[in-house]
N, C-alpha and C positions, 0 to 999 in steps of 0.2 A: 505492501500501499502505499501509496504516496502521499508527505505529506505540505500542507500548503502553506508557507511565510504571505502570500500577500493574497488579500484574500476571495479574490474573484479573475478570471480568465474570460474576455474578451474576441471574436471573433469574425473579424472584420474582410468583404469583399466584394469583390459579384459577382451577382446570382450567377451559379452553377461551377463557383468555385470548389462547392462539396461541405462548407460553413454549418450541412445541420447533421450530416450523415458521419463527417466527420467529428462535431461538436457532442451526438450521441457516445463513438465510444472512448471520445476523450473524457466525455466525465467521468466516463465506469471507470477510469488508467485515476484521476482523480481525485476522486470522491463526491462531487461537487450535482446539484442540482443541474438540469438543464432545462436552459431557458431558450424559446426564440423570440426571436423582441416581432417577426409577423403570425407568427399564431397567438403570444399576451394580446396585438392589439386584436388582429381577430378573436378571441375569445372573449375579450368587453367592452366590445362594439356588439359582440352577438350579427356578423356580420362576415361573407367574405373580404379581399383586399381589392380583387377585380370590382366589387360592387361598392367600396370606400371611394375607389379614383374614376367612377363614373358619376356620385354622384355629391363627392367633396372637390376631388378632384388632388390634380399629387397634391397642392397646398395642406390642403385638408387630412390627406393621407399622410405626410410628413409632421405635422402638429401630433395627430397623433402619435406620433413614432417617439417623436422627444418625448413625450410625457413618457412613453414607454419604454422609453432608457433612464430614463432619468430613474423611476419607480426601479429597474431592475437593478442600475448602478450603487444605490443605496442598501443593498438588500446583501448579505456573506454569503460562501460559501456558493458563489451562481458561477453554471459559465454558459452565455450566452455569445447567441448565432442571431449574428446584427442583420436585419436585409442590407441589400447590395448596397445602397443609396442613403445609407443613414449615417455617413459621415462628412454626408456635401451642409451641412448643419455646423458649427464651427459649438453650439454648445453643446453640443451632442460627441465633439470630439475629444472635446475637455473634461466629457462627465469618462468618458469612456476610456485615455488616459491618467485621467488623477487617480480615477477608479477600481484599478486594476491592469491583471497584462492583455498589451492589444497583441494579436499574434494577426497577423496579414496572411489569408490562405489565397494566390497568385492564380492566375490559371491564366491560358490563353483567348480568344476571342476564338479562334477556332475551336479547340472542345467546349468553353461556352454554350455552342450551336450544337455542340454534340449533349452536352448534358438538358438541355434548353426547350430540343427539338418541340416533343410534344407535350410542356408543362404549358398546360390554357390558364394556370390563376396569375400567371407575368405580366400584369396590364401593358406595359411596354413592349414588347414582344408583338405582341397579335397588331402588327404592320406586316408588307408587303416584304421587308426585307428590310429581316432582322441581325443581318450582318453589321448593316452601318447604323443603326445602334446602339449594338454592344459595344462598337467599336469605336463612339462614340463618348459614350457613359465612360469606358477605357479609358480612353484619351483625358476627360472630364475629373472623374474618379483620383486614378490609380496616385497621381501626388500625395491627393488627402490620405490615402489608404497605407503609403508609404508616411506621413504627417505623422500620424501619432501612432506605427510598430510601433511594438517589442523588437519583435521576433516576424521575418515574413517567409511565408515557407512553399517550394510552389508545387504544384498538388497534377497539373495536366498528369494525364496516363496512369499515372501512380497510387497503387492498389491502397485507400483509406489507412489500415490499419501501420503501414509503412508511414505514411504522412503524418500517426500522431507515435511511434516512437522517436520520429523524429523530433517535433512539437513537444517532447516528455525531454530528449537532453535538449532543447535549447530554454525547453522552464530550467533542467537542474542548471545549468553553464548560469544563466541570471538567478540564480535561489535566489526563484522564485516558489522550489523545490527540494526538499532535502535528495 
């Protein structure tokens, strides 16, 4: 069993990077509670993210996301997978970086396309050219992911269990775990 010397771990990165899958596996190793910020938003409002985007727009969703991140980052013993755009607001980046260890799961646009091709629960990709959107989002968000990250791990074509082992090794190097 790994013991945490810092209270929380937060996973950031683009959609399709593996934040939820890797987060659940990492929680088992670190004995932390898993939270997915998008799931928390859906549970709190009783509707899914595409509905929120349709009714409230992206700005309404980002307001809900900021509230969820603020609330979750105040908890102890949590590993949170954030939504791909969570880093867009400075307040979110500040909460993530000051209240835990941030792991950036980095992946290519090609890998994102492969992992999200059949997912209808991603409003930003429900268009004719998702590659164009993913490329634009990566260009906008990659500097923000890098700004907030304590650790950066590449996930392209890698088994999630190997990624988890690499994260554990990096957390140990940073003395976040014993």
